[in-house]
C-alpha positions as CSV (number, residue, x, y, z in Angstrom):
1,X,49.0,57.0,-107.4
2,X,51.4,59.3,-105.6
3,X,52.9,60.3,-109.0
4,X,49.3,61.4,-110.1
5,X,48.7,63.5,-107.0
6,X,52.2,65.3,-107.5
7,X,51.3,66.0,-111.3
8,X,47.9,67.4,-110.5
9,X,49.5,69.5,-107.5
10,X,52.3,70.7,-109.7
11,X,49.7,71.8,-112.4
12,X,47.7,73.9,-109.6
13,X,50.8,75.5,-108.4
14,X,51.9,76.5,-111.9
15,X,48.4,78.0,-112.5
16,X,48.2,79.7,-109.1
17,X,51.8,81.1,-109.6
18,X,50.9,82.7,-113.0
19,X,47.7,83.8,-111.7
20,X,49.3,85.5,-108.8
21,X,51.9,87.3,-111.0
22,X,49.6,88.7,-113.6
23,X,52.3,90.6,-115.6
24,X,53.4,87.5,-117.4
25,X,52.0,86.9,-120.6
26,X,50.5,83.6,-119.5
27,X,50.0,82.3,-123.2
28,X,53.7,82.4,-123.8
29,X,54.4,80.9,-120.5
30,X,52.2,78.0,-121.3
31,X,53.7,77.7,-124.7
32,X,57.3,77.5,-123.1
33,X,56.3,74.9,-120.9
34,X,54.9,72.8,-123.5
35,X,57.9,73.1,-125.6
36,X,60.3,72.4,-122.8
37,X,58.6,69.2,-121.5
38,X,58.9,67.5,-124.9
39,X,62.9,68.0,-124.6
40,X,62.8,66.2,-121.2
41,X,62.5,62.7,-122.6
42,X,65.5,63.5,-124.9
43,X,67.7,64.1,-121.7
44,X,66.3,60.8,-120.1
45,X,67.0,58.5,-123.2
46,X,70.4,59.9,-124.3
47,X,71.9,56.4,-124.0
48,X,69.7,54.9,-126.5
49,X,70.3,56.4,-130.0
50,X,67.0,55.2,-131.6
51,X,64.9,56.4,-128.3
52,X,66.8,59.9,-128.9
53,X,65.9,60.0,-132.4
54,X,62.2,59.4,-131.8
55,X,62.1,61.8,-128.6
56,X,64.1,64.5,-130.5
57,X,61.2,64.3,-133.3
58,X,58.5,64.5,-130.7
59,X,60.2,67.3,-129.0
60,X,60.3,69.3,-132.2
61,X,56.8,68.4,-133.0
62,X,55.6,69.9,-129.7
63,X,57.8,72.9,-130.1
64,X,56.0,73.8,-133.2
65,X,52.7,73.0,-131.6
66,X,53.7,75.4,-128.7
67,X,54.8,78.1,-131.2
68,X,51.7,78.1,-133.1
69,X,49.5,77.8,-130.3
70,X,51.1,80.9,-128.9
71,X,50.8,82.5,-132.3
72,X,47.6,81.4,-133.9
73,X,45.3,79.6,-131.6
74,X,44.9,78.8,-127.6
75,X,43.0,75.8,-128.8
76,X,46.2,74.5,-130.5
77,X,48.0,75.1,-127.2
78,X,45.3,73.2,-125.3
79,X,45.5,70.4,-127.9
80,X,49.3,70.2,-127.4
81,X,49.2,69.6,-123.8
82,X,46.5,66.9,-124.3
83,X,48.7,65.2,-127.0
84,X,51.7,65.5,-124.7
85,X,49.6,63.6,-122.0
86,X,48.7,61.0,-124.5
87,X,52.4,60.5,-125.5
88,X,53.3,60.2,-121.8
89,X,50.7,57.4,-121.6
90,X,51.6,55.4,-124.7
91,X,55.4,55.9,-124.6
92,X,56.1,53.0,-122.4
93,X,54.4,50.7,-124.8
94,X,56.6,51.2,-127.6
95,X,59.9,52.3,-126.3
96,X,61.8,51.1,-123.2
97,X,60.1,52.5,-120.1
98,X,63.4,52.0,-118.0
99,X,64.8,55.0,-119.7
100,X,62.5,57.5,-118.1
101,X,62.1,58.0,-114.3
102,X,59.7,55.4,-112.7
103,X,56.1,56.6,-112.8
104,X,57.2,59.8,-114.9
105,X,54.4,59.0,-117.4
106,X,51.7,59.2,-114.7
107,X,53.2,62.3,-113.2
108,X,53.4,64.1,-116.6
109,X,50.2,63.0,-118.1
110,X,48.2,64.1,-115.2
111,X,50.2,67.5,-115.2
112,X,49.4,67.9,-118.9
113,X,45.7,67.1,-118.7
114,X,45.2,69.5,-115.8
115,X,47.0,72.2,-117.8
116,X,45.1,71.3,-121.0
117,X,41.8,71.6,-119.1
118,X,42.7,75.0,-117.6
119,X,43.9,76.5,-121.0
120,X,40.6,75.3,-122.4
121,X,38.2,76.4,-119.8
122,X,40.0,79.7,-119.0
123,X,41.0,80.3,-122.6
124,X,39.7,84.2,-122.5
125,X,42.2,84.8,-119.6
126,X,45.2,83.8,-122.0
127,X,44.3,85.5,-125.3
128,X,46.6,88.4,-126.4
129,X,44.9,91.7,-126.0
């Protein structure tokens, strides 16, 4: 449960910081975050080649979702966070959960879902002018 609280708190802090520092292109920042979180898994599982391959593929998929979310549709960016949260939840069921930090799935999925909800709810603040 603490992992979920930290995930929600982290998302709220990220949102607050980028609202506070309004000069940043928030859509790009959220795209960069989405592309980066996919690659964290690659670093966690580097000792297991099949897991590295699977995680490299998912990281590249989320990189493209982030890119097209920034360039084409804010909804795609929100969907990317939702899908990454789903990835966090299902990952331990088909790969060795011992390769990722304990409760990382709960932490990251809550962070992803909160950012997804923020992006969809406040999309007008994230659209390029």
